[in-house]
C-alpha positions in Angstrom: -34.0 171.6 -34.7 -37.4 170.7 -33.5 -38.0 170.6 -29.8 -38.7 167.1 -28.3 -40.5 166.4 -25.1 -39.8 163.1 -23.4 -42.9 163.6 -21.2 -45.1 163.4 -24.4 -43.2 160.3 -25.6 -43.6 158.4 -22.3 -47.2 159.4 -21.6 -48.8 156.6 -23.6 -46.7 153.8 -21.9 -47.5 155.3 -18.5 -51.2 155.3 -19.2 -51.0 151.7 -20.3 -49.2 150.8 -17.1 -51.7 152.6 -15.0 -54.5 150.9 -16.9 -53.0 147.5 -16.2 -52.8 148.4 -12.5 -56.5 149.4 -12.6 -57.4 146.0 -14.1 -55.4 144.2 -11.4 -57.2 146.2 -8.7 -60.6 145.4 -10.3 -59.8 141.7 -10.4 -59.0 141.7 -6.7 -62.1 143.7 -5.9 -64.4 141.3 -7.9 -62.8 138.2 -6.5 -63.2 139.4 -2.9 -66.9 139.7 -3.8 -67.2 136.1 -5.0 -66.8 136.6 -8.8 -65.0 134.0 -10.8 -62.9 135.9 -13.4 -61.7 134.8 -16.8 -59.8 136.9 -19.4 -62.2 137.6 -22.3 -59.4 137.2 -24.8 -58.0 134.0 -23.4 -61.6 132.5 -23.4 -62.2 133.8 -26.9 -58.9 132.3 -28.2 -59.6 128.9 -26.6 -63.0 128.8 -28.1 -61.5 129.7 -31.6 -59.4 126.5 -31.7 -60.2 124.3 -34.7 -60.5 121.1 -32.6 -63.2 121.2 -29.9 -61.1 118.6 -28.0 -58.3 121.3 -27.6 -60.6 123.5 -25.5 -60.2 122.7 -21.8 -63.3 121.2 -20.2 -63.2 123.9 -17.5 -64.2 126.4 -20.2 -67.3 124.5 -21.1 -68.2 124.1 -17.4 -67.5 127.8 -16.8 -69.7 129.0 -19.7 -72.4 126.3 -19.4 -75.5 127.3 -21.3 -74.0 130.7 -22.1 -71.4 129.2 -24.5 -73.6 129.8 -27.6 -74.4 133.4 -26.5 -70.6 134.0 -25.9 -69.7 132.7 -29.3 -72.5 134.9 -30.9 -71.2 138.0 -29.0 -67.6 137.2 -30.0 -68.6 136.9 -33.7 -70.6 140.1 -33.6 -67.6 142.0 -32.0 -65.2 140.6 -34.7 -67.6 141.6 -37.5 -68.1 145.1 -36.1 -66.8 148.2 -37.8 -68.9 148.0 -40.9 -69.0 144.2 -41.2 -65.2 143.9 -41.9 -63.2 141.3 -40.2 -61.5 142.9 -37.2 -59.5 141.4 -34.4 -61.4 143.1 -31.5 -59.6 143.0 -28.2 -63.0 142.4 -26.6 -64.0 143.2 -23.0 -61.5 143.1 -20.2 -63.0 140.1 -18.4 -65.9 137.7 -18.2 -67.1 137.3 -14.7 -69.5 134.8 -13.2 -71.3 134.8 -9.8 -74.4 133.0 -8.6 -75.2 131.7 -12.1 -75.1 135.1 -13.7 -72.6 136.2 -16.3 -71.1 139.6 -16.6 -68.9 141.3 -19.2 -66.5 143.6 -17.4 -64.9 146.7 -18.8 -62.4 148.5 -16.5 -61.7 152.2 -16.7 -58.9 153.7 -14.7 -59.0 157.2 -13.3 -60.6 159.6 -15.8 -60.8 157.2 -18.7 -64.3 157.0 -20.3 -66.1 154.4 -22.4 -65.9 155.0 -26.1 -69.1 155.1 -28.2 -68.1 151.6 -29.6 -67.6 150.2 -26.1 -71.0 151.4 -25.0 -72.6 149.8 -28.1 -70.7 146.5 -27.3 -71.9 146.5 -23.7 -75.5 147.0 -24.9 -75.0 144.1 -27.4 -73.8 141.9 -24.5 -76.9 142.7 -22.6 -79.1 141.6 -25.5 -77.3 138.3 -25.4 -78.0 137.7 -21.8 -74.8 139.0 -20.1 -74.8 141.7 -17.5 -72.6 144.7 -18.5 -70.4 145.7 -15.6 -68.2 148.9 -15.6 -65.6 149.0 -12.9 -63.9 152.4 -12.3 -60.5 152.1 -10.5 -58.7 155.0 -9.1 -54.9 154.7 -9.3 -52.4 157.1 -8.0 -48.7 156.7 -8.6 -46.3 158.2 -6.1 -42.6 158.9 -6.8 -40.6 160.6 -4.1 -37.7 162.8 -5.1 -35.6 161.1 -2.4 -35.9 157.8 -4.3 -34.2 159.2 -7.4 -30.6 158.0 -7.8 -28.3 159.5 -10.4 -25.1 157.8 -11.4 -22.5 158.9 -13.9 -20.9 156.1 -15.8 
């Protein structure tokens, strides 16, 4: 029988969890510094609605003159990967402060930008956004004293 390691099986879900914590930390950090934060994917989905009346007016006021640039960036990201339609997750957030717009990518601990993410950040810059990389350090602590074992 092949050996099976639970640590390998759980590693991905733990990394996802740590990444989500890193994004939460990044949001708090940016908000404390006066940024208004919007999820890239929620914004993208709202602007994809068939009826323009379905899009909340706050979105138009948030994006202002950058709406056209945002839609162009969204389209370019979705057409990436050799021109094939692709549902790109997009950046982590869109941020706004003092009339300037930022696309935010969060990396936690030792995570690095991929080549594609670097290219996408450069594309956003060409479209008038300021690329912003936030590195968050997250440490999880589990004490052995907190482990409880019960036999059922």
